[in-house]
SEMARPA-525403 format. One line per field, with one value per residue (C-alpha): residue number from 0; x, y, z. Coordinates in nm, 2 decimals. Example, Ala and Ser with C-alpha at 12.3 -4.5 7.8 and 13.67 -1.06 7.14 Angstrom:
<recs>
pos	c(0, 1)
x	c(1.23, 1.37)
y	c(-0.45, -0.11)
z	c(0.78, 0.71)
</recs>
This chain:
<recs>
pos	c(0, 1, 2, 3, 4, 5, 6, 7, 8, 9, 10, 11, 12, 13, 14, 15, 16, 17, 18, 19, 20, 21, 22, 23, 24, 25, 26, 27, 28, 29, 30, 31, 32, 33, 34, 35, 36, 37, 38, 39, 40, 41, 42, 43, 44, 45, 46, 47, 48, 49, 50, 51, 52, 53, 54, 55, 56, 57, 58, 59, 60, 61, 62, 63, 64, 65, 66, 67, 68, 69, 70, 71, 72, 73, 74, 75, 76, 77, 78, 79, 80, 81, 82, 83, 84, 85, 86, 87, 88, 89, 90, 91, 92, 93, 94, 95, 96, 97, 98, 99, 100, 101, 102, 103, 104, 105, 106, 107, 108, 109, 110, 111, 112, 113, 114, 115, 116, 117, 118, 119, 120, 121, 122, 123, 124, 125, 126, 127, 128, 129, 130, 131, 132, 133, 134, 135, 136, 137, 138, 139, 140, 141, 142, 143, 144, 145, 146, 147, 148, 149, 150, 151, 152, 153, 154, 155, 156, 157, 158, 159, 160, 161, 162, 163, 164, 165, 166, 167, 168, 169, 170, 171, 172, 173, 174, 175, 176, 177, 178, 179, 180, 181, 182, 183, 184, 185, 186, 187, 188, 189, 190, 191, 192, 193, 194, 195, 196, 197, 198, 199, 200, 201, 202, 203, 204, 205, 206, 207, 208, 209, 210, 211, 212, 213, 214, 215, 216, 217, 218, 219, 220, 221, 222, 223, 224, 225, 226, 227, 228, 229, 230, 231, 232, 233, 234, 235, 236, 237, 238, 239, 240, 241, 242, 243, 244, 245, 246, 247, 248, 249, 250, 251, 252, 253, 254, 255, 256, 257, 258, 259, 260, 261, 262, 263, 264, 265, 266, 267, 268, 269)
x	c(0.75, 0.43, 0.59, 0.91, 0.70, 0.50, 0.82, 0.96, 0.64, 0.66, 1.04, 0.98, 0.68, 0.89, 1.17, 0.94, 0.78, 1.10, 1.09, 0.97, 0.58, 0.40, 0.29, -0.07, -0.24, -0.33, -0.71, -0.72, -0.54, -0.70, -0.77, -0.70, -0.34, -0.27, -0.18, 0.16, 0.23, 0.24, 0.12, 0.25, 0.01, -0.28, -0.66, -0.72, -0.95, -0.70, -0.37, -0.25, 0.05, 0.14, -0.06, 0.01, -0.24, -0.21, -0.51, -0.53, -0.34, -0.30, 0.09, 0.13, -0.03, -0.11, 0.14, 0.05, 0.11, -0.22, -0.02, -0.22, -0.05, -0.25, -0.13, -0.27, -0.40, -0.54, -0.62, -0.95, -0.89, -0.65, -0.62, -0.41, -0.33, -0.50, -0.50, -0.76, -1.11, -1.12, -1.11, -1.37, -1.15, -0.85, -0.60, -0.50, -0.20, 0.14, 0.13, 0.44, 0.29, -0.07, -0.05, 0.08, -0.25, -0.52, -0.52, -0.74, -0.50, -0.18, 0.12, -0.03, -0.41, -0.56, -0.53, -0.77, -0.77, -0.87, -1.05, -1.07, -1.25, -1.33, -1.69, -1.66, -1.35, -1.35, -1.14, -1.38, -1.55, -1.43, -1.64, -1.48, -1.62, -1.42, -1.44, -1.26, -1.32, -1.24, -1.12, -0.99, -1.03, -0.89, -0.71, -0.43, -0.64, -1.00, -1.15, -1.34, -1.40, -1.58, -1.66, -1.71, -1.85, -1.92, -1.80, -1.51, -1.55, -1.40, -1.61, -1.40, -1.62, -1.38, -1.03, -0.92, -1.19, -1.25, -1.49, -1.40, -1.64, -1.60, -1.94, -1.95, -2.14, -1.93, -2.10, -1.97, -1.93, -1.74, -1.73, -2.07, -2.14, -1.83, -1.70, -1.77, -2.06, -1.91, -1.84, -2.18, -2.27, -2.17, -2.23, -1.93, -2.01, -1.68, -1.61, -1.34, -1.28, -0.94, -0.81, -0.55, -0.39, -0.09, 0.00, 0.16, 0.02, -0.35, -0.47, -0.79, -1.06, -1.27, -1.55, -1.84, -2.09, -2.08, -2.14, -2.31, -2.63, -2.79, -2.89, -2.72, -2.85, -2.65, -2.34, -2.26, -1.95, -1.84, -1.48, -1.32, -0.99, -0.74, -0.41, -0.22, -0.07, 0.23, 0.29, 0.68, 0.68, 0.44, 0.52, 0.55, 0.29, 0.36, 0.18, 0.02, -0.32, -0.46, -0.79, -1.04, -1.18, -1.53, -1.58, -1.94, -2.11, -2.28, -2.08, -1.83, -1.54, -1.20, -1.01, -0.95, -0.71, -0.41, -0.16, -0.06, 0.17, 0.02, 0.19, 0.15, 0.47, 0.42, 0.67, 0.67, 0.38, 0.56)
y	c(1.93, 1.73, 1.45, 1.45, 1.40, 1.13, 0.96, 0.98, 0.85, 0.54, 0.47, 0.50, 0.23, 0.00, -0.03, -0.08, -0.37, -0.58, -0.51, -0.79, -0.84, -0.72, -0.96, -0.84, -0.75, -0.38, -0.45, -0.66, -0.42, -0.23, 0.16, 0.20, 0.24, -0.02, 0.06, 0.21, 0.27, 0.60, 0.63, 0.90, 0.89, 1.07, 1.03, 0.66, 0.57, 0.69, 0.80, 1.09, 1.26, 1.52, 1.67, 1.87, 2.06, 1.99, 2.18, 2.37, 2.70, 2.62, 2.67, 2.37, 2.54, 2.44, 2.19, 2.08, 1.81, 1.69, 1.48, 1.29, 1.15, 0.89, 0.77, 0.43, 0.49, 0.15, -0.13, 0.03, 0.40, 0.62, 1.01, 1.22, 1.55, 1.58, 1.80, 1.78, 1.67, 1.38, 1.40, 1.68, 1.93, 1.87, 2.16, 2.09, 2.08, 2.27, 2.45, 2.65, 2.81, 2.87, 3.23, 3.33, 3.24, 3.24, 3.54, 3.41, 3.11, 3.10, 2.87, 2.68, 2.74, 2.44, 2.16, 1.92, 1.65, 1.30, 1.04, 0.67, 0.41, 0.05, -0.06, -0.37, -0.58, -0.89, -1.05, -0.95, -0.65, -0.35, -0.04, 0.25, 0.56, 0.84, 1.21, 1.55, 1.76, 2.04, 2.11, 2.44, 2.48, 2.83, 3.04, 3.23, 3.54, 3.41, 3.15, 2.86, 2.60, 2.27, 1.93, 1.62, 1.26, 0.96, 0.58, 0.44, 0.10, -0.18, -0.47, -0.75, -0.86, -1.14, -1.24, -0.96, -0.67, -0.44, -0.17, 0.12, 0.39, 0.69, 0.89, 1.17, 1.50, 1.81, 2.09, 2.44, 2.62, 2.93, 3.16, 3.04, 3.40, 3.45, 3.50, 3.19, 3.10, 3.05, 2.75, 2.57, 2.21, 1.95, 1.60, 1.39, 1.05, 0.92, 0.56, 0.33, 0.01, -0.15, -0.47, -0.69, -0.79, -0.94, -0.97, -0.65, -0.44, -0.27, -0.05, 0.13, 0.36, 0.64, 0.86, 0.97, 1.27, 1.55, 1.92, 2.18, 2.08, 2.42, 2.41, 2.08, 2.04, 2.35, 2.26, 1.88, 1.75, 1.40, 1.36, 1.06, 0.92, 0.62, 0.50, 0.23, 0.16, -0.11, -0.24, -0.25, -0.42, -0.47, -0.09, 0.08, 0.16, 0.40, 0.48, 0.74, 0.87, 1.10, 1.28, 1.49, 1.73, 1.77, 1.55, 1.48, 1.70, 2.05, 2.24, 1.95, 1.95, 1.77, 2.09, 2.07, 1.77, 1.68, 1.42, 1.28, 1.05, 0.81, 0.67, 0.50, 0.48, 0.31, 0.35, 0.13, -0.08, -0.41)
z	c(-1.38, -1.37, -1.59, -1.37, -1.04, -1.21, -1.32, -0.97, -0.80, -1.05, -0.98, -0.61, -0.62, -0.85, -0.62, -0.33, -0.49, -0.45, -0.06, 0.17, 0.20, 0.52, 0.77, 0.74, 0.39, 0.38, 0.32, 0.65, 0.86, 1.15, 1.14, 1.51, 1.61, 1.86, 2.23, 2.28, 1.90, 1.72, 1.35, 1.12, 0.81, 0.66, 0.69, 0.79, 0.51, 0.24, 0.39, 0.19, 0.35, 0.07, -0.23, -0.51, -0.70, -1.07, -1.20, -1.51, -1.48, -1.11, -1.11, -0.88, -0.57, -0.33, -0.23, 0.12, 0.38, 0.54, 0.83, 1.09, 1.40, 1.61, 1.93, 2.05, 2.42, 2.42, 2.17, 2.10, 2.14, 1.94, 1.98, 1.76, 1.59, 1.23, 0.93, 0.65, 0.67, 0.42, 0.04, 0.01, 0.22, 0.01, 0.11, 0.48, 0.67, 0.64, 0.29, 0.20, -0.11, 0.01, 0.11, -0.24, -0.41, -0.16, 0.05, 0.32, 0.38, 0.56, 0.54, 0.85, 0.90, 1.04, 1.29, 1.48, 1.75, 1.59, 1.77, 1.66, 1.88, 1.79, 1.79, 1.60, 1.49, 1.29, 1.03, 0.75, 0.90, 1.12, 1.24, 1.43, 1.56, 1.36, 1.49, 1.51, 1.81, 1.80, 1.44, 1.36, 0.98, 0.97, 1.24, 1.10, 1.02, 1.10, 1.30, 1.17, 1.45, 1.38, 1.52, 1.31, 1.38, 1.21, 1.13, 0.95, 0.83, 0.62, 0.46, 0.31, 0.01, -0.09, -0.03, -0.29, -0.25, 0.05, 0.08, 0.28, 0.39, 0.61, 0.63, 0.87, 0.98, 1.03, 1.24, 1.22, 1.56, 1.48, 1.17, 1.06, 0.91, 0.69, 0.35, 0.10, 0.27, 0.61, 0.83, 0.79, 0.85, 0.59, 0.52, 0.38, 0.23, 0.07, -0.01, -0.17, -0.31, -0.26, -0.45, -0.28, -0.62, -0.43, -0.06, -0.08, -0.36, -0.34, -0.60, -0.53, -0.65, -0.46, -0.49, -0.28, -0.24, 0.01, 0.05, 0.27, 0.40, 0.35, -0.02, -0.07, -0.43, -0.53, -0.34, -0.36, -0.50, -0.64, -0.65, -0.83, -0.76, -0.83, -0.68, -0.52, -0.20, -0.15, 0.20, 0.24, 0.57, 0.87, 0.98, 0.64, 0.35, 0.08, -0.25, -0.45, -0.58, -0.85, -0.77, -0.94, -0.68, -0.82, -1.14, -1.14, -0.87, -0.91, -1.14, -1.17, -1.41, -1.49, -1.43, -1.07, -0.98, -0.75, -0.71, -0.36, -0.17, 0.04, 0.35, 0.70, 0.92, 1.26, 1.55, 1.88, 1.99, 2.02)
</recs>
């Protein structure tokens, strides 16, 4: 099953390589959806739209769809419906098999309102406010309510390399005294390096550090991931990613991992 999925992803990417190139390289594209446009995507820094757990003895569970939909209100402000808070909270969105292996998850158990606001925009540098308010991390059989705020940035180090960073602070509002430590406060510091090897192909690597602020030394995670994004045209990017959930953090190992489908599909805004 795992081999078949990998082969299908590779075949899809090879077909897309023959498509016309995008008018703008992925590593220089703005994160904020332009006025009048709609983006169907994943989290802006690394847009995973579907993820499949391939951990040891995981039985391919969960299989989830952490979709984000952003609407361009102005050229500087985009609002959206989001699922999943970044790479450290990896099981968001519709999940048809979640209820079978985690008794406190439902098939659909999280949603939030995303906010992207442009602070600085230049050819080689972009900085945006990136927040979620509110974010319901659980609601099917218990309520975890949070807010999250931070910045999302891109620095083009050269014509080929772009550094993307997405630090944020998440504050738990409801469900703080709960099982599994509760909905406490978390610090997330993810980062990626994208390599624009051709005008339409951008492989990347990503890592970072994050965890619950209370007892951070005993809770921090350090994931590691790698993947590739292909720009099919100006409005479509697709790709794949392979991620270790916590390769080098506290209690880290290579057993927890997932593969994902990346995408950004833009409608309207001309």
